[in-house]
LUMLUMVEX-189635 format. One record per atom (N, C-alpha, C): chain; residue in one letter; atom name; x, y, z; residue number from 1. Coordinates in nm, 3 decimals, m for minus. Example, Ala and Ser with C-alpha at 12.3 -4.5 7.8 and 13.67 -1.06 7.14 Angstrom:
BEGIN
- unit,code,site,x,y,z,pos
- A,a,N,1.319,m0.569,0.780,1
- A,a,CA,1.230,m0.450,0.780,1
- A,a,C,1.320,m0.330,0.780,1
- A,s,N,1.285,m0.225,0.708,2
- A,s,CA,1.367,m0.106,0.714,2
- A,s,C,1.290,0.003,0.787,2
This chain:
BEGIN
- unit,code,site,x,y,z,pos
- A,m,N,m0.922,7.514,7.351,1
- A,m,CA,m1.033,7.502,7.443,1
- A,m,C,m1.130,7.396,7.382,1
- A,p,N,m1.177,7.304,7.468,2
- A,p,CA,m1.267,7.203,7.421,2
- A,p,C,m1.400,7.260,7.383,2
- A,p,N,m1.467,7.194,7.282,3
- A,p,CA,m1.596,7.246,7.244,3
- A,p,C,m1.700,7.219,7.348,3
- A,k,N,m1.800,7.311,7.355,4
- A,k,CA,m1.903,7.295,7.453,4
- A,k,C,m2.006,7.192,7.400,4
- A,s,N,m2.058,7.120,7.493,5
- A,s,CA,m2.165,7.014,7.457,5
- A,s,C,m2.290,7.091,7.417,5
- A,e,N,m2.362,7.030,7.330,6
- A,e,CA,m2.481,7.097,7.284,6
- A,e,C,m2.596,7.074,7.375,6
- A,t,N,m2.596,6.967,7.454,7
- A,t,CA,m2.701,6.942,7.548,7
- A,t,C,m2.662,7.009,7.677,7
- A,q,N,m2.741,7.101,7.725,8
- A,q,CA,m2.711,7.174,7.846,8
- A,q,C,m2.809,7.128,7.959,8
- A,p,N,m2.766,7.108,8.073,9
- A,p,CA,m2.855,7.068,8.181,9
- A,p,C,m2.964,7.175,8.208,9
- A,p,N,m3.079,7.132,8.242,10
- A,p,CA,m3.183,7.235,8.269,10
- A,p,C,m3.150,7.318,8.391,10
- A,s,N,m3.169,7.446,8.390,11
- A,s,CA,m3.134,7.527,8.503,11
- A,s,C,m3.252,7.528,8.596,11
- A,t,N,m3.218,7.538,8.731,12
- A,t,CA,m3.315,7.520,8.837,12
- A,t,C,m3.363,7.654,8.881,12
- A,g,N,m3.294,7.763,8.842,13
- A,g,CA,m3.337,7.891,8.879,13
- A,g,C,m3.285,7.938,9.014,13
- A,t,N,m3.212,7.856,9.090,14
- A,t,CA,m3.157,7.888,9.216,14
- A,t,C,m3.022,7.948,9.202,14
- A,g,N,m2.963,7.933,9.080,15
- A,g,CA,m2.829,7.990,9.057,15
- A,g,C,m2.720,7.889,9.100,15
- A,t,N,m2.751,7.775,9.148,16
- A,t,CA,m2.650,7.676,9.179,16
- A,t,C,m2.637,7.571,9.069,16
- A,t,N,m2.525,7.521,9.063,17
- A,t,CA,m2.502,7.417,8.957,17
- A,t,C,m2.514,7.281,9.016,17
- A,p,N,m2.541,7.178,8.940,18
- A,p,CA,m2.558,7.043,8.995,18
- A,p,C,m2.432,6.998,9.063,18
- A,s,N,m2.315,7.048,9.037,19
- A,s,CA,m2.196,6.996,9.103,19
- A,s,C,m2.172,7.070,9.232,19
- A,d,N,m2.256,7.159,9.276,20
- A,d,CA,m2.240,7.229,9.404,20
- A,d,C,m2.267,7.132,9.516,20
- A,p,N,m2.173,7.115,9.612,21
- A,p,CA,m2.192,7.011,9.719,21
- A,p,C,m2.297,7.058,9.820,21
- A,s,N,m2.339,7.183,9.818,22
- A,s,CA,m2.432,7.225,9.929,22
- A,s,C,m2.575,7.162,9.898,22
- A,n,N,m2.611,7.141,9.775,23
- A,n,CA,m2.748,7.084,9.751,23
- A,n,C,m2.731,6.942,9.694,23
- A,a,N,m2.617,6.869,9.730,24
- A,a,CA,m2.601,6.734,9.681,24
- A,a,C,m2.704,6.637,9.743,24
- A,s,N,m2.748,6.676,9.860,25
- A,s,CA,m2.844,6.589,9.926,25
- A,s,C,m2.968,6.666,9.973,25
- A,i,N,m3.077,6.595,9.960,26
- A,i,CA,m3.200,6.669,10.008,26
- A,i,C,m3.239,6.638,10.145,26
- A,d,N,m3.160,6.558,10.214,27
- A,d,CA,m3.186,6.523,10.352,27
- A,d,C,m3.165,6.644,10.440,27
- A,p,N,m3.274,6.685,10.517,28
- A,p,CA,m3.259,6.808,10.592,28
- A,p,C,m3.171,6.787,10.717,28
- A,i,N,m3.163,6.659,10.767,29
- A,i,CA,m3.077,6.637,10.887,29
- A,i,C,m2.934,6.648,10.845,29
- A,l,N,m2.898,6.592,10.733,30
- A,l,CA,m2.762,6.604,10.687,30
- A,l,C,m2.722,6.745,10.663,30
- A,l,N,m2.814,6.818,10.612,31
- A,l,CA,m2.791,6.963,10.588,31
- A,l,C,m2.764,7.038,10.720,31
- A,v,N,m2.847,7.007,10.817,32
- A,v,CA,m2.831,7.071,10.952,32
- A,v,C,m2.704,7.030,11.018,32
- A,l,N,m2.664,6.907,11.001,33
- A,l,CA,m2.538,6.856,11.060,33
- A,l,C,m2.414,6.913,10.986,33
- A,r,N,m2.437,6.955,10.866,34
- A,r,CA,m2.331,7.017,10.793,34
- A,r,C,m2.313,7.168,10.825,34
- A,i,N,m2.420,7.232,10.864,35
- A,i,CA,m2.414,7.374,10.886,35
- A,i,C,m2.402,7.413,11.030,35
- A,l,N,m2.477,7.343,11.120,36
- A,l,CA,m2.495,7.381,11.258,36
- A,l,C,m2.365,7.385,11.337,36
- A,p,N,m2.277,7.287,11.337,37
- A,p,CA,m2.151,7.295,11.414,37
- A,p,C,m2.063,7.409,11.381,37
- A,y,N,m2.066,7.453,11.257,38
- A,y,CA,m1.974,7.561,11.215,38
- A,y,C,m2.032,7.697,11.240,38
- A,s,N,m2.155,7.703,11.284,39
- A,s,CA,m2.214,7.831,11.318,39
- A,s,C,m2.168,7.891,11.445,39
- A,f,N,m2.125,7.810,11.538,40
- A,f,CA,m2.064,7.857,11.668,40
- A,f,C,m1.927,7.817,11.695,40
- A,l,N,m1.878,7.719,11.621,41
- A,l,CA,m1.739,7.670,11.641,41
- A,l,C,m1.646,7.741,11.541,41
- A,r,N,m1.531,7.776,11.584,42
- A,r,CA,m1.432,7.839,11.500,42
- A,r,C,m1.306,7.761,11.510,42
- A,p,N,m1.239,7.745,11.390,43
- A,p,CA,m1.109,7.675,11.397,43
- A,p,C,m1.004,7.759,11.469,43
- A,p,N,m0.910,7.697,11.542,44
- A,p,CA,m0.807,7.773,11.611,44
- A,p,C,m0.713,7.836,11.511,44
- A,r,N,m0.660,7.948,11.557,45
- A,r,CA,m0.557,8.018,11.476,45
- A,r,C,m0.416,7.955,11.508,45
- A,l,N,m0.375,7.877,11.423,46
- A,l,CA,m0.244,7.811,11.440,46
- A,l,C,m0.136,7.890,11.367,46
- A,r,N,m0.028,7.899,11.440,47
- A,r,CA,0.092,7.964,11.380,47
- A,r,C,0.202,7.860,11.360,47
- A,l,N,0.177,7.787,11.255,48
- A,l,CA,0.277,7.678,11.235,48
- A,l,C,0.380,7.724,11.132,48
- A,k,N,0.500,7.681,11.154,49
- A,k,CA,0.607,7.712,11.061,49
- A,k,C,0.627,7.602,10.969,49
- A,l,N,0.645,7.626,10.841,50
- A,l,CA,0.673,7.520,10.749,50
- A,l,C,0.820,7.472,10.765,50
- A,p,N,0.835,7.339,10.768,51
- A,p,CA,0.975,7.301,10.786,51
- A,p,C,1.060,7.335,10.668,51
- A,t,N,1.181,7.380,10.698,52
- A,t,CA,1.272,7.418,10.595,52
- A,t,C,1.370,7.298,10.568,52
- A,l,N,1.376,7.252,10.443,53
- A,l,CA,1.462,7.144,10.413,53
- A,l,C,1.586,7.207,10.347,53
- A,t,N,1.699,7.171,10.393,54
- A,t,CA,1.827,7.216,10.342,54
- A,t,C,1.889,7.105,10.257,54
- A,l,N,1.960,7.145,10.154,55
- A,l,CA,2.021,7.041,10.071,55
- A,l,C,2.142,6.980,10.150,55
- A,p,N,2.173,6.859,10.132,56
- A,p,CA,2.288,6.802,10.204,56
- A,p,C,2.414,6.850,10.132,56
- A,s,N,2.524,6.855,10.209,57
- A,s,CA,2.648,6.896,10.152,57
- A,s,C,2.695,6.803,10.041,57
- A,p,N,2.780,6.852,9.949,58
- A,p,CA,2.829,6.767,9.840,58
- A,p,C,2.908,6.647,9.901,58
- A,m,N,2.974,6.664,10.007,59
- A,m,CA,3.050,6.545,10.063,59
- A,m,C,2.957,6.444,10.115,59
- A,t,N,2.846,6.485,10.171,60
- A,t,CA,2.746,6.386,10.221,60
- A,t,C,2.687,6.308,10.107,60
- A,v,N,2.651,6.376,9.994,61
- A,v,CA,2.601,6.307,9.882,61
- A,v,C,2.702,6.215,9.822,61
- A,y,N,2.826,6.258,9.818,62
- A,y,CA,2.934,6.169,9.763,62
- A,y,C,2.951,6.043,9.854,62
- A,a,N,2.944,6.066,9.981,63
- A,a,CA,2.956,5.949,10.076,63
- A,a,C,2.845,5.853,10.054,63
- A,l,N,2.722,5.906,10.039,64
- A,l,CA,2.607,5.815,10.017,64
- A,l,C,2.613,5.740,9.878,64
- A,v,N,2.659,5.807,9.778,65
- A,v,CA,2.676,5.746,9.648,65
- A,v,C,2.784,5.636,9.652,65
- A,l,N,2.896,5.669,9.730,66
- A,l,CA,3.005,5.577,9.743,66
- A,l,C,2.963,5.450,9.822,66
- A,l,N,2.883,5.472,9.929,67
- A,l,CA,2.834,5.361,10.010,67
- A,l,C,2.738,5.274,9.926,67
- A,t,N,2.654,5.340,9.843,68
- A,t,CA,2.562,5.265,9.759,68
- A,t,C,2.637,5.187,9.656,68
- A,y,N,2.738,5.246,9.596,69
- A,y,CA,2.823,5.173,9.498,69
- A,y,C,2.884,5.050,9.564,69
- A,f,N,2.941,5.071,9.687,70
- A,f,CA,3.001,4.961,9.755,70
- A,f,C,2.908,4.842,9.784,70
- A,m,N,2.788,4.880,9.821,71
- A,m,CA,2.691,4.775,9.850,71
- A,m,C,2.648,4.704,9.724,71
- A,v,N,2.637,4.775,9.616,72
- A,v,CA,2.594,4.712,9.487,72
- A,v,C,2.702,4.622,9.435,72
- A,v,N,2.826,4.668,9.428,73
- A,v,CA,2.933,4.585,9.369,73
- A,v,C,2.971,4.475,9.463,73
- A,s,N,2.942,4.486,9.593,74
- A,s,CA,2.971,4.375,9.688,74
- A,s,C,2.876,4.263,9.674,74
- A,g,N,2.767,4.282,9.618,75
- A,g,CA,2.669,4.169,9.606,75
- A,g,C,2.579,4.164,9.727,75
- A,i,N,2.543,4.275,9.786,76
- A,i,CA,2.456,4.270,9.906,76
- A,i,C,2.320,4.203,9.869,76
- A,v,N,2.267,4.237,9.750,77
- A,v,CA,2.139,4.178,9.714,77
- A,v,C,2.148,4.025,9.703,77
- A,y,N,2.256,3.976,9.643,78
- A,y,CA,2.281,3.834,9.635,78
- A,y,C,2.291,3.778,9.771,78
- A,d,N,2.365,3.841,9.865,79
- A,d,CA,2.381,3.793,9.997,79
- A,d,C,2.249,3.785,10.071,79
- A,v,N,2.163,3.880,10.051,80
- A,v,CA,2.036,3.880,10.123,80
- A,v,C,1.944,3.768,10.067,80
- A,i,N,1.944,3.753,9.939,81
- A,i,CA,1.854,3.655,9.873,81
- A,i,C,1.899,3.516,9.901,81
- A,v,N,2.033,3.485,9.874,82
- A,v,CA,2.081,3.344,9.880,82
- A,v,C,2.121,3.308,10.020,82
- A,e,N,2.164,3.406,10.102,83
- A,e,CA,2.212,3.382,10.235,83
- A,e,C,2.331,3.283,10.237,83
- A,p,N,2.443,3.324,10.174,84
- A,p,CA,2.559,3.232,10.175,84
- A,p,C,2.628,3.238,10.312,84
- A,p,N,2.717,3.148,10.344,85
- A,p,CA,2.793,3.167,10.467,85
- A,p,C,2.896,3.274,10.455,85
- A,s,N,2.947,3.329,10.560,86
- A,s,CA,3.043,3.433,10.553,86
- A,s,C,3.176,3.384,10.491,86
- A,i,N,3.223,3.266,10.543,87
- A,i,CA,3.334,3.204,10.487,87
- A,i,C,3.299,3.057,10.475,87
- A,g,N,3.387,2.986,10.391,88
- A,g,CA,3.366,2.841,10.370,88
- A,g,C,3.475,2.767,10.444,88
- A,s,N,3.474,2.634,10.431,89
- A,s,CA,3.575,2.557,10.491,89
- A,s,C,3.608,2.435,10.400,89
- A,t,N,3.729,2.390,10.407,90
- A,t,CA,3.769,2.274,10.332,90
- A,t,C,3.862,2.188,10.418,90
- A,q,N,3.873,2.064,10.385,91
- A,q,CA,3.951,1.970,10.466,91
- A,q,C,4.088,1.955,10.400,91
- A,d,N,4.194,1.969,10.474,92
- A,d,CA,4.328,1.952,10.424,92
- A,d,C,4.358,1.806,10.399,92
- A,r,N,4.408,1.774,10.276,93
- A,r,CA,4.430,1.635,10.235,93
- A,r,C,4.541,1.563,10.314,93
- A,l,N,4.641,1.644,10.350,94
- A,l,CA,4.755,1.585,10.422,94
- A,l,C,4.725,1.569,10.571,94
- A,t,N,4.678,1.674,10.637,95
- A,t,CA,4.666,1.665,10.780,95
- A,t,C,4.521,1.629,10.827,95
- A,g,N,4.425,1.648,10.743,96
- A,g,CA,4.290,1.615,10.769,96
- A,g,C,4.218,1.728,10.854,96
- A,s,N,4.289,1.838,10.874,97
- A,s,CA,4.233,1.947,10.952,97
- A,s,C,4.140,2.035,10.864,97
- A,i,N,4.052,2.104,10.924,98
- A,i,CA,3.958,2.194,10.857,98
- A,i,C,4.022,2.327,10.839,98
- A,r,N,4.030,2.383,10.714,99
- A,r,CA,4.085,2.511,10.698,99
- A,r,C,3.973,2.611,10.650,99
- A,p,N,3.979,2.735,10.693,100
- A,p,CA,3.880,2.834,10.640,100
- A,p,C,3.910,2.874,10.503,100
- A,v,N,3.810,2.897,10.417,101
- A,v,CA,3.828,2.939,10.278,101
- A,v,C,3.754,3.063,10.256,101
- A,v,N,3.813,3.161,10.200,102
- A,v,CA,3.737,3.297,10.178,102
- A,v,C,3.678,3.296,10.040,102
- A,f,N,3.741,3.235,9.940,103
- A,f,CA,3.691,3.243,9.799,103
- A,f,C,3.628,3.111,9.759,103
- A,l,N,3.510,3.120,9.702,104
- A,l,CA,3.441,3.003,9.649,104
- A,l,C,3.500,2.981,9.510,104
- A,t,N,3.605,2.895,9.501,105
- A,t,CA,3.679,2.873,9.382,105
- A,t,C,3.598,2.792,9.280,105
- A,a,N,3.623,2.820,9.153,106
- A,a,CA,3.570,2.750,9.033,106
- A,a,C,3.421,2.765,9.025,106
- A,q,N,3.358,2.863,9.092,107
- A,q,CA,3.216,2.893,9.078,107
- A,q,C,3.203,3.045,9.058,107
- A,v,N,3.183,3.089,8.936,108
- A,v,CA,3.180,3.230,8.905,108
- A,v,C,3.047,3.288,8.950,108
- A,n,N,2.942,3.211,8.952,109
- A,n,CA,2.809,3.265,8.988,109
- A,n,C,2.778,3.252,9.139,109
- A,g,N,2.869,3.225,9.226,110
- A,g,CA,2.853,3.219,9.371,110
- A,g,C,2.961,3.289,9.442,110
- A,q,N,2.931,3.322,9.564,111
- A,q,CA,3.034,3.394,9.646,111
- A,q,C,3.002,3.370,9.800,111
- A,y,N,3.108,3.382,9.878,112
- A,y,CA,3.095,3.396,10.016,112
- A,y,C,3.075,3.544,10.053,112
- A,i,N,3.027,3.577,10.172,113
- A,i,CA,3.006,3.715,10.207,113
- A,i,C,3.139,3.794,10.211,113
- A,i,N,3.237,3.737,10.277,114
- A,i,CA,3.361,3.811,10.285,114
- A,i,C,3.426,3.828,10.146,114
- A,e,N,3.411,3.739,10.059,115
- A,e,CA,3.463,3.754,9.925,115
- A,e,C,3.403,3.873,9.852,115
- A,g,N,3.268,3.883,9.863,116
- A,g,CA,3.203,3.998,9.802,116
- A,g,C,3.244,4.128,9.865,116
- A,l,N,3.249,4.140,9.993,117
- A,l,CA,3.288,4.260,10.065,117
- A,l,C,3.435,4.304,10.026,117
- A,s,N,3.525,4.209,10.020,118
- A,s,CA,3.662,4.239,9.990,118
- A,s,C,3.677,4.284,9.848,118
- A,s,N,3.605,4.224,9.752,119
- A,s,CA,3.613,4.263,9.619,119
- A,s,C,3.549,4.401,9.597,119
- A,g,N,3.439,4.422,9.663,120
- A,g,CA,3.370,4.553,9.661,120
- A,g,C,3.464,4.667,9.714,120
- A,f,N,3.535,4.634,9.823,121
- A,f,CA,3.628,4.733,9.876,121
- A,f,C,3.737,4.767,9.779,121
- A,m,N,3.786,4.667,9.702,122
- A,m,CA,3.890,4.693,9.606,122
- A,m,C,3.838,4.787,9.496,122
- A,f,N,3.708,4.760,9.447,123
- A,f,CA,3.653,4.847,9.350,123
- A,f,C,3.630,4.994,9.398,123
- A,v,N,3.587,5.006,9.527,124
- A,v,CA,3.581,5.138,9.583,124
- A,v,C,3.716,5.206,9.599,124
- A,l,N,3.813,5.127,9.640,125
- A,l,CA,3.950,5.180,9.650,125
- A,l,C,3.996,5.242,9.519,125
- A,g,N,3.974,5.167,9.409,126
- A,g,CA,4.005,5.211,9.276,126
- A,g,C,3.930,5.342,9.238,126
- A,g,N,3.806,5.350,9.274,127
- A,g,CA,3.728,5.467,9.242,127
- A,g,C,3.774,5.589,9.322,127
- A,i,N,3.807,5.568,9.450,128
- A,i,CA,3.862,5.678,9.528,128
- A,i,C,3.995,5.723,9.470,128
- A,g,N,4.079,5.625,9.419,129
- A,g,CA,4.205,5.670,9.361,129
- A,g,C,4.185,5.754,9.241,129
- A,i,N,4.079,5.729,9.157,130
- A,i,CA,4.051,5.809,9.040,130
- A,i,C,4.010,5.949,9.082,130
- A,v,N,3.929,5.958,9.188,131
- A,v,CA,3.883,6.087,9.248,131
- A,v,C,4.004,6.164,9.300,131
- A,l,N,4.096,6.101,9.361,132
- A,l,CA,4.218,6.165,9.412,132
- A,l,C,4.305,6.219,9.300,132
- A,m,N,4.312,6.139,9.187,133
- A,m,CA,4.388,6.191,9.076,133
- A,m,C,4.324,6.310,9.008,133
- A,d,N,4.192,6.311,9.011,134
- A,d,CA,4.118,6.424,8.962,134
- A,d,C,4.144,6.551,9.048,134
- A,l,N,4.148,6.528,9.184,135
- A,l,CA,4.172,6.640,9.276,135
- A,l,C,4.314,6.696,9.258,135
- A,a,N,4.401,6.611,9.208,136
- A,a,CA,4.542,6.652,9.194,136
- A,a,C,4.554,6.752,9.069,136
- A,l,N,4.457,6.752,8.987,137
- A,l,CA,4.466,6.842,8.870,137
- A,l,C,4.410,6.985,8.902,137
- A,d,N,4.369,7.012,9.019,138
- A,d,CA,4.315,7.141,9.060,138
- A,d,C,4.432,7.244,9.062,138
- A,r,N,4.411,7.356,8.993,139
- A,r,CA,4.516,7.459,8.987,139
- A,r,C,4.530,7.541,9.110,139
- A,n,N,4.428,7.543,9.191,140
- A,n,CA,4.428,7.635,9.309,140
- A,n,C,4.488,7.566,9.429,140
- A,r,N,4.541,7.449,9.421,141
- A,r,CA,4.603,7.382,9.538,141
- A,r,C,4.756,7.394,9.535,141
- A,a,N,4.813,7.380,9.650,142
- A,a,CA,4.959,7.388,9.655,142
- A,a,C,5.016,7.271,9.584,142
- A,k,N,5.147,7.282,9.541,143
- A,k,CA,5.209,7.178,9.463,143
- A,k,C,5.229,7.051,9.549,143
- A,s,N,5.265,7.069,9.677,144
- A,s,CA,5.281,6.952,9.763,144
- A,s,C,5.152,6.874,9.781,144
- A,v,N,5.043,6.942,9.796,145
- A,v,CA,4.916,6.878,9.804,145
- A,v,C,4.879,6.803,9.681,145
- A,k,N,4.902,6.870,9.567,146
- A,k,CA,4.874,6.801,9.439,146
- A,k,C,4.956,6.679,9.418,146
- A,v,N,5.083,6.682,9.458,147
- A,v,CA,5.171,6.567,9.445,147
- A,v,C,5.120,6.450,9.541,147
- A,s,N,5.077,6.496,9.661,148
- A,s,CA,5.025,6.397,9.752,148
- A,s,C,4.901,6.330,9.706,148
- A,y,N,4.808,6.406,9.647,149
- A,y,CA,4.687,6.349,9.588,149
- A,y,C,4.718,6.262,9.471,149
- A,a,N,4.807,6.299,9.392,150
- A,a,CA,4.847,6.218,9.271,150
- A,a,C,4.909,6.093,9.314,150
- A,t,N,4.998,6.097,9.412,151
- A,t,CA,5.062,5.971,9.455,151
- A,t,C,4.969,5.878,9.517,151
- A,a,N,4.879,5.929,9.605,152
- A,a,CA,4.778,5.846,9.674,152
- A,a,C,4.677,5.788,9.574,152
- A,g,N,4.642,5.866,9.475,153
- A,g,CA,4.550,5.825,9.372,153
- A,g,C,4.606,5.716,9.285,153
- A,i,N,4.728,5.732,9.238,154
- A,i,CA,4.789,5.635,9.149,154
- A,i,C,4.813,5.505,9.226,154
- A,s,N,4.866,5.516,9.348,155
- A,s,CA,4.891,5.393,9.433,155
- A,s,C,4.767,5.327,9.461,155
- A,s,N,4.655,5.397,9.487,156
- A,s,CA,4.527,5.330,9.513,156
- A,s,C,4.469,5.252,9.393,156
- A,v,N,4.482,5.315,9.279,157
- A,v,CA,4.436,5.249,9.151,157
- A,v,C,4.523,5.123,9.122,157
- A,v,N,4.654,5.136,9.141,158
- A,v,CA,4.742,5.026,9.106,158
- A,v,C,4.713,4.909,9.210,158
- A,l,N,4.709,4.949,9.334,159
- A,l,CA,4.686,4.845,9.439,159
- A,l,C,4.550,4.778,9.419,159
- A,a,N,4.445,4.849,9.382,160
- A,a,CA,4.311,4.792,9.359,160
- A,a,C,4.319,4.701,9.243,160
- A,y,N,4.384,4.739,9.134,161
- A,y,CA,4.389,4.659,9.018,161
- A,y,C,4.466,4.531,9.043,161
- A,v,N,4.585,4.535,9.112,162
- A,v,CA,4.669,4.416,9.138,162
- A,v,C,4.593,4.321,9.223,162
- A,i,N,4.527,4.370,9.334,163
- A,i,CA,4.462,4.277,9.421,163
- A,i,C,4.339,4.223,9.358,163
- A,s,N,4.268,4.307,9.279,164
- A,s,CA,4.149,4.247,9.201,164
- A,s,C,4.185,4.140,9.107,164
- A,m,N,4.298,4.153,9.039,165
- A,m,CA,4.346,4.048,8.951,165
- A,m,C,4.392,3.928,9.035,165
- A,l,N,4.449,3.944,9.146,166
- A,l,CA,4.484,3.833,9.239,166
- A,l,C,4.349,3.759,9.277,166
- A,f,N,4.251,3.836,9.313,167
- A,f,CA,4.115,3.776,9.354,167
- A,f,C,4.066,3.687,9.233,167
- A,i,N,4.074,3.746,9.116,168
- A,i,CA,4.019,3.677,9.001,168
- A,i,C,4.102,3.536,8.973,168
- A,r,N,4.230,3.552,8.996,169
- A,r,CA,4.313,3.429,8.975,169
- A,r,C,4.280,3.322,9.079,169
- A,i,N,4.246,3.366,9.208,170
- A,i,CA,4.205,3.271,9.310,170
- A,i,C,4.070,3.214,9.279,170
- A,k,N,3.983,3.301,9.233,171
- A,k,CA,3.847,3.259,9.204,171
- A,k,C,3.838,3.164,9.091,171
- A,i,N,3.907,3.193,8.978,172
- A,i,CA,3.910,3.109,8.860,172
- A,i,C,4.054,3.055,8.843,172
- A,p,N,4.079,2.936,8.888,173
- A,p,CA,4.219,2.879,8.871,173
- A,p,C,4.256,2.871,8.726,173
- A,g,N,4.378,2.906,8.695,174
- A,g,CA,4.425,2.893,8.555,174
- A,g,C,4.393,3.016,8.471,174
- A,y,N,4.333,3.124,8.533,175
- A,y,CA,4.304,3.242,8.461,175
- A,y,C,4.426,3.327,8.439,175
- A,l,N,4.450,3.359,8.317,176
- A,l,CA,4.555,3.460,8.283,176
- A,l,C,4.498,3.581,8.216,176
- A,y,N,4.553,3.696,8.232,177
- A,y,CA,4.501,3.820,8.183,177
- A,y,C,4.433,3.794,8.048,177
């Protein structure tokens, strides 16, 4: 408990303290305006229900986390700030025609929009594969379901890894593991 101060305010004898808002002003008009309307007006009796907030289901939370992960690893922030084109183009040396290019080669710190989205999808596919492999370890599931989860999980992780390494080799020519 904090110590009391030794200097005490002088008492007025009315029993009110200086912090009491009723005697904060000596203006009689303000005092009448504060008291008069409430002498004959009454607030209505409202029967309001408080809103009940329910927690979202675990699958909803998982979907939101997965969507956020996809947006972060896809480089959405980079795409919003820099505003790169969705795909690029290059001129073919032999025919002179313009070809679309999806990957911004030899520039590690830049990307086209489609490049970021496809790479982000591969990362999410690998993450979903790991979740499927975890679901395959559940003892309460039927064996056929566990085998299906394990097969889908392993194939998702392998596919995501192989395609991500292919993307890296396209992005950085001459890159070996």
